[in-house]
C-alpha positions as CSV (number, residue, x, y, z in Angstrom):
1,M,-66.0,-30.9,56.0
2,K,-67.2,-34.1,54.3
3,I,-67.5,-34.1,50.5
4,H,-69.9,-36.4,48.7
5,I,-69.7,-36.7,44.9
6,H,-72.8,-38.1,43.1
7,T,-72.9,-38.7,39.3
8,R,-75.7,-39.3,36.9
9,N,-74.9,-40.6,33.4
10,A,-71.3,-39.5,33.9
11,D,-67.8,-40.8,34.1
12,L,-65.6,-38.5,36.0
13,A,-62.0,-37.5,35.1
14,E,-59.3,-39.1,37.2
15,D,-58.2,-35.8,38.9
16,F,-61.7,-34.4,39.4
17,R,-62.1,-35.7,43.0
18,A,-58.7,-34.2,43.9
19,I,-59.6,-30.8,42.4
20,V,-63.0,-30.8,44.2
21,E,-61.4,-31.6,47.6
22,E,-58.7,-29.0,47.2
23,K,-61.0,-26.2,46.3
24,L,-63.8,-27.0,48.8
25,N,-61.3,-27.4,51.6
26,S,-59.9,-24.0,50.8
27,M,-63.4,-22.6,51.7
28,E,-62.7,-23.4,55.4
29,R,-60.7,-20.1,55.6
30,F,-64.0,-18.2,55.9
31,S,-64.9,-20.0,59.2
32,V,-68.5,-20.7,58.1
33,L,-69.8,-23.9,59.6
34,I,-70.4,-26.4,56.8
35,E,-70.6,-30.1,57.8
36,R,-71.1,-31.7,54.4
37,V,-71.0,-30.6,50.7
38,E,-72.7,-32.6,48.0
39,V,-71.3,-32.3,44.5
40,E,-73.7,-33.6,41.9
41,V,-72.5,-34.1,38.4
42,L,-75.0,-34.5,35.6
43,H,-74.4,-35.2,31.9
44,E,-76.9,-34.3,29.3
45,G,-77.3,-36.9,26.6
46,N,-78.8,-34.6,24.0
47,P,-76.0,-33.7,21.5
48,R,-77.5,-30.3,20.9
49,Q,-76.6,-29.3,24.4
50,G,-72.9,-29.6,23.6
51,K,-71.7,-26.4,25.2
52,N,-73.8,-26.9,28.3
53,S,-73.8,-30.7,28.5
54,H,-72.1,-31.0,31.9
55,R,-73.9,-29.6,34.9
56,V,-72.4,-29.4,38.5
57,I,-74.6,-28.6,41.5
58,L,-73.0,-27.8,44.9
59,T,-75.2,-28.0,48.0
60,S,-74.1,-27.5,51.6
61,H,-75.7,-29.3,54.5
62,G,-75.3,-29.0,58.3
63,A,-75.8,-26.6,61.1
64,G,-74.7,-23.6,59.1
65,P,-76.5,-21.8,56.3
66,L,-77.8,-23.6,53.2
67,I,-75.7,-22.7,50.2
68,K,-76.5,-23.9,46.7
69,S,-74.9,-23.1,43.4
70,E,-74.9,-24.7,40.0
71,A,-73.2,-24.2,36.6
72,A,-73.3,-25.8,33.2
73,E,-70.3,-25.9,30.9
74,F,-68.6,-28.0,28.2
75,N,-66.8,-30.3,30.7
76,D,-67.0,-31.3,34.4
77,V,-64.0,-29.2,35.6
78,A,-65.1,-26.0,33.8
79,A,-68.6,-26.4,35.3
80,F,-67.2,-27.0,38.7
81,D,-65.0,-23.9,38.5
82,C,-68.0,-21.8,37.6
83,A,-70.1,-23.3,40.4
84,I,-67.3,-22.9,43.0
85,K,-67.0,-19.2,42.2
86,A,-70.7,-18.7,43.0
87,F,-70.3,-20.9,46.1
88,A,-67.3,-18.9,47.3
89,L,-69.2,-15.6,46.8
90,Q,-72.1,-16.8,49.0
91,I,-69.7,-18.0,51.7
92,R,-67.8,-14.7,51.6
93,K,-71.0,-12.7,52.0
94,I,-72.0,-14.8,55.0
95,H,-68.6,-14.4,56.5
96,E,-68.7,-10.6,56.0
97,R,-72.1,-10.4,57.7
98,T,-70.9,-12.2,60.7
99,K,-67.8,-10.1,61.3
100,D,-67.9,-7.8,64.3
101,Y,-66.8,-4.3,63.4
102,D,-65.7,-2.2,66.3
103,R,-67.1,1.3,65.6
104,D,-65.6,3.3,68.5
105,T,-65.4,7.0,68.0
106,L,-62.9,9.3,69.4
107,R,-65.5,10.8,71.8
108,K,-66.2,7.3,73.3
109,R,-62.5,6.6,73.7
110,K,-61.9,9.9,75.6
111,N,-64.8,9.2,78.0
112,A,-63.4,5.7,78.7
113,V,-60.0,7.0,79.7
């Protein structure tokens, strides 16, 4: 999975890229096909938007499903944490839908023997 980080009016923390790569790479455990994830970080210049001045938008691209989540918080990492929770929930739902449940009954098993 490729990760592209875009910023607008923002200076990122030093460890932000490492945090993003670690958490997004952990989403591969759901075996949902995602080729690329774009992480967009926006900073609001208005001082009245202090608690929600940092917005993070996650968007998946590729052959798999389109997944998009966004969150706004007081700093980049907190906004990313909220956005990754919503992103993980959507991936988990897709993974659960694609599971193949074997619903054999006892009657079917007896006839097969």
